[in-house]
C-alpha positions as CSV (number, residue, x, y, z in Angstrom):
1,M,9.7,20.1,-9.3
2,P,5.9,20.9,-9.1
3,F,5.4,19.0,-5.8
4,D,7.5,19.2,-2.7
5,L,5.8,16.2,-1.2
6,I,3.5,13.4,-2.4
7,A,1.5,11.5,0.2
8,F,-0.3,8.1,0.0
9,D,-3.0,6.7,2.0
10,A,-2.2,3.1,3.0
11,D,-5.3,0.9,3.6
12,D,-7.0,-0.1,0.4
13,T,-4.8,2.3,-1.6
14,L,-1.4,0.6,-1.2
15,W,-2.4,-2.8,0.3
16,D,-5.6,-4.9,0.4
17,N,-7.5,-5.0,3.7
18,E,-10.5,-7.0,2.2
19,P,-9.3,-10.5,3.0
20,L,-8.3,-9.7,6.5
21,Y,-11.6,-7.9,7.5
22,H,-13.7,-10.4,5.6
23,M,-12.1,-13.2,7.5
24,G,-12.8,-11.3,10.8
25,R,-16.5,-10.9,10.0
26,E,-16.7,-14.6,8.9
27,R,-15.1,-15.7,12.2
28,F,-17.5,-13.5,14.1
29,S,-20.5,-15.0,12.3
30,Q,-19.3,-18.5,13.0
31,L,-18.9,-17.7,16.7
32,M,-22.4,-16.2,16.9
33,A,-24.2,-18.9,14.9
34,K,-24.6,-21.1,18.0
35,Y,-26.8,-18.4,19.6
36,G,-29.5,-18.4,16.9
37,P,-30.3,-17.1,13.4
38,L,-27.8,-14.5,12.1
39,E,-30.5,-12.1,10.8
40,D,-29.4,-8.5,11.3
41,L,-26.1,-9.5,12.8
42,D,-24.1,-7.5,10.2
43,K,-26.4,-4.4,10.7
44,V,-25.8,-4.5,14.4
45,A,-22.0,-4.9,14.0
46,D,-21.9,-2.1,11.4
47,R,-23.8,0.3,13.5
48,I,-21.6,-0.3,16.6
49,E,-18.4,-0.2,14.6
50,I,-19.2,3.2,13.1
51,G,-20.4,4.5,16.4
52,N,-17.2,3.5,18.1
53,L,-14.8,5.3,15.7
54,K,-14.8,8.4,17.9
55,F,-13.7,6.3,20.8
56,Y,-11.3,3.7,19.4
57,G,-10.4,5.0,16.0
58,Y,-9.5,2.6,13.1
59,G,-7.7,-0.7,12.9
60,A,-7.8,-4.3,13.9
61,V,-8.0,-3.6,17.7
62,S,-11.0,-1.2,17.4
63,F,-12.6,-3.6,14.9
64,V,-12.5,-6.5,17.4
65,I,-13.6,-4.3,20.3
66,S,-16.7,-3.4,18.3
67,L,-17.3,-7.1,17.5
68,I,-17.1,-8.0,21.2
69,E,-19.6,-5.2,22.0
70,S,-21.8,-6.4,19.1
71,A,-21.7,-10.0,20.5
72,I,-22.8,-8.8,23.9
73,K,-25.7,-6.8,22.6
74,W,-26.8,-9.3,20.0
75,T,-26.8,-12.2,22.6
76,N,-28.4,-10.0,25.3
77,G,-25.3,-10.5,27.4
78,E,-25.3,-14.3,27.1
79,V,-22.1,-14.6,24.9
80,A,-19.7,-17.1,26.5
81,A,-16.3,-16.1,27.8
82,E,-14.7,-18.6,25.4
83,D,-16.3,-16.8,22.4
84,I,-15.0,-13.4,23.7
85,Q,-11.6,-15.0,24.0
86,G,-12.0,-16.2,20.4
87,L,-12.5,-12.6,19.3
88,I,-9.5,-11.5,21.3
89,D,-7.4,-14.2,19.6
90,L,-8.8,-12.9,16.3
91,S,-7.4,-9.4,16.9
92,K,-3.9,-10.8,17.5
93,E,-4.2,-12.9,14.3
94,M,-5.2,-9.8,12.3
95,I,-2.4,-7.8,13.7
96,E,0.2,-10.4,12.8
97,A,-1.2,-11.0,9.3
98,D,0.6,-9.9,6.2
99,L,-1.4,-7.8,3.7
100,P,-0.9,-8.2,-0.1
101,L,0.1,-5.0,-2.0
102,L,-2.5,-3.9,-4.6
103,E,-1.5,-4.3,-8.2
104,G,1.1,-1.9,-9.5
105,V,1.8,-0.4,-6.0
106,E,5.5,-1.4,-5.6
107,E,6.5,-0.3,-9.1
108,T,4.7,3.0,-8.8
109,V,5.9,3.9,-5.4
110,S,9.5,2.9,-6.3
111,R,9.4,5.0,-9.5
112,L,7.9,8.1,-7.8
113,A,10.4,7.9,-4.9
114,D,13.2,8.5,-7.4
115,E,11.7,11.8,-8.3
116,Y,9.7,13.1,-5.3
117,P,9.8,13.0,-1.5
118,L,7.0,10.6,-0.5
119,M,5.0,10.3,2.7
120,L,2.6,7.7,3.9
121,M,-0.3,9.1,5.8
122,T,-2.9,6.7,7.3
123,K,-5.5,6.4,10.0
124,G,-5.4,3.7,12.7
125,D,-3.5,2.2,15.6
126,L,0.1,3.4,15.6
127,L,1.7,0.0,16.4
128,H,-0.4,-2.0,13.9
129,Q,0.0,0.5,11.1
130,Q,3.8,0.7,11.6
131,M,3.9,-3.1,11.5
132,K,2.0,-3.1,8.3
133,V,4.4,-0.6,6.7
134,D,7.4,-2.6,7.8
135,R,6.0,-5.9,6.5
136,S,4.9,-4.3,3.2
137,G,8.5,-3.7,2.1
138,L,7.6,-0.2,1.1
139,A,9.2,1.6,4.1
140,P,12.4,2.5,2.3
141,F,10.5,4.6,-0.3
142,F,8.8,6.9,2.3
143,R,10.7,9.7,4.0
144,N,7.8,10.2,6.5
145,V,5.2,7.9,7.9
146,E,2.3,9.7,9.7
147,V,-0.4,7.7,11.6
148,V,-3.3,9.9,12.7
149,S,-6.6,9.4,14.4
150,E,-8.5,11.4,11.8
151,K,-7.7,13.1,8.5
152,T,-9.0,16.6,8.9
153,P,-7.9,19.9,7.2
154,D,-6.2,20.9,10.5
155,T,-4.4,17.5,10.6
156,Y,-3.0,18.0,7.1
157,A,-2.1,21.6,7.7
158,A,-0.3,20.8,11.0
159,I,1.8,18.1,9.3
160,L,2.7,20.2,6.3
161,A,3.6,23.1,8.6
162,R,5.9,20.8,10.6
163,L,7.5,19.6,7.4
164,D,7.7,23.1,6.0
165,V,5.7,22.2,2.9
166,Q,3.3,24.7,1.4
167,P,-0.2,23.1,0.7
168,T,0.0,24.3,-2.9
169,R,3.1,22.1,-3.4
170,F,1.4,19.0,-1.8
171,L,-0.3,16.1,-3.5
172,M,-2.4,13.5,-1.7
173,V,-3.2,10.1,-3.3
174,G,-6.0,8.0,-1.8
175,N,-9.3,6.1,-2.1
176,S,-11.5,8.0,0.3
177,M,-13.1,11.3,-0.9
178,R,-13.9,12.4,2.7
179,S,-10.5,11.5,4.3
180,D,-8.0,11.8,1.5
181,I,-9.4,14.3,-1.0
182,L,-11.7,17.0,0.4
183,P,-9.6,18.0,3.5
184,V,-6.5,18.4,1.2
185,L,-8.4,20.5,-1.3
186,E,-9.8,22.6,1.5
187,I,-6.3,23.7,2.6
188,G,-5.2,24.5,-1.0
189,G,-3.5,21.2,-1.8
190,W,-3.8,18.8,-4.8
191,A,-5.4,15.3,-4.7
192,V,-5.7,12.2,-6.8
193,H,-8.6,9.8,-6.1
194,I,-8.1,6.1,-7.0
195,P,-11.5,4.6,-6.5
196,N,-11.8,1.4,-4.4
197,D,-15.0,-0.7,-4.0
198,L,-14.1,-1.3,-0.4
199,T,-14.4,2.3,0.7
200,W,-16.7,2.6,3.7
201,A,-20.2,4.0,3.2
202,H,-19.5,6.8,5.8
203,E,-16.6,8.0,3.6
204,A,-19.0,8.6,0.7
205,V,-19.5,12.1,-0.6
206,E,-22.7,13.6,-2.0
207,P,-22.6,14.9,-5.6
208,E,-22.8,18.6,-4.5
209,E,-19.6,18.0,-2.4
210,M,-17.6,16.8,-5.3
211,P,-14.5,19.0,-5.9
212,S,-13.8,20.7,-9.2
213,E,-10.3,22.2,-8.9
214,R,-6.9,20.7,-8.1
215,F,-8.7,17.3,-8.2
216,F,-7.9,14.3,-10.5
217,E,-9.0,10.7,-10.7
218,A,-6.7,7.8,-11.7
219,D,-8.2,4.4,-12.8
220,N,-5.4,2.5,-11.0
221,M,-2.0,2.9,-9.3
222,A,-0.1,2.1,-12.5
223,S,-1.5,5.2,-14.2
224,L,-0.4,7.5,-11.5
225,P,3.1,8.3,-12.7
226,G,1.8,9.4,-16.1
227,L,-0.8,11.6,-14.5
228,I,1.8,13.3,-12.2
229,A,4.2,13.7,-15.2
230,Q,1.3,15.5,-17.0
231,L,0.7,17.7,-14.0
232,A,4.4,18.5,-13.8
233,G,4.3,20.0,-17.3
234,E,1.6,22.5,-16.2
235,D,2.0,25.9,-14.7
236,R,1.4,25.4,-11.0
237,S,0.9,29.1,-10.3
238,S,-2.3,29.1,-12.4
């Protein structure tokens, strides 16, 4: 077996976050419309959300906290308490929402789980991410679920050391070059990038940062088993 562990990113790799966060931004715009033209509202919210990642991390709760801060700043402190309550209610709605699996995910994960140990590794709020895993129906296929604040080389290395897996026998599958691909390659692991149009701008990688070894791209989830089977036929010691 060429890999002792295959890991998957969750958000926008296994399930689709777009409708949920699009709904959140739409609700935010509707609440703010009473205060005047919405020009630059998205820019303000984007800047605050990215700036807050180091404080609150990822997920629905941090997303809505940033919307509340954006509402305060954008209205110069005049946002009504009822509208702040509306955003708090939004966070609860987002946490309780079901997320649709992306095309081919269930079949691919089920097939690979018959051959390899699988791990789900994602960023975000522990409670919310665990709820999403449970509701997805994919939990039985994963031997480990790891929710982390950031995906750094040290984070990957620590998890692999705890699981007694050598990086050279580890494969990560995800949509973010900066979070799912580059840190794994840095510690000597293997990575498959499945592009997603929803990937955040701050996750983008400059051309000179693009990896050249132990890195592969798959057009979609359905093509992943074939790619892994191809890799399984290669000499991993090379």
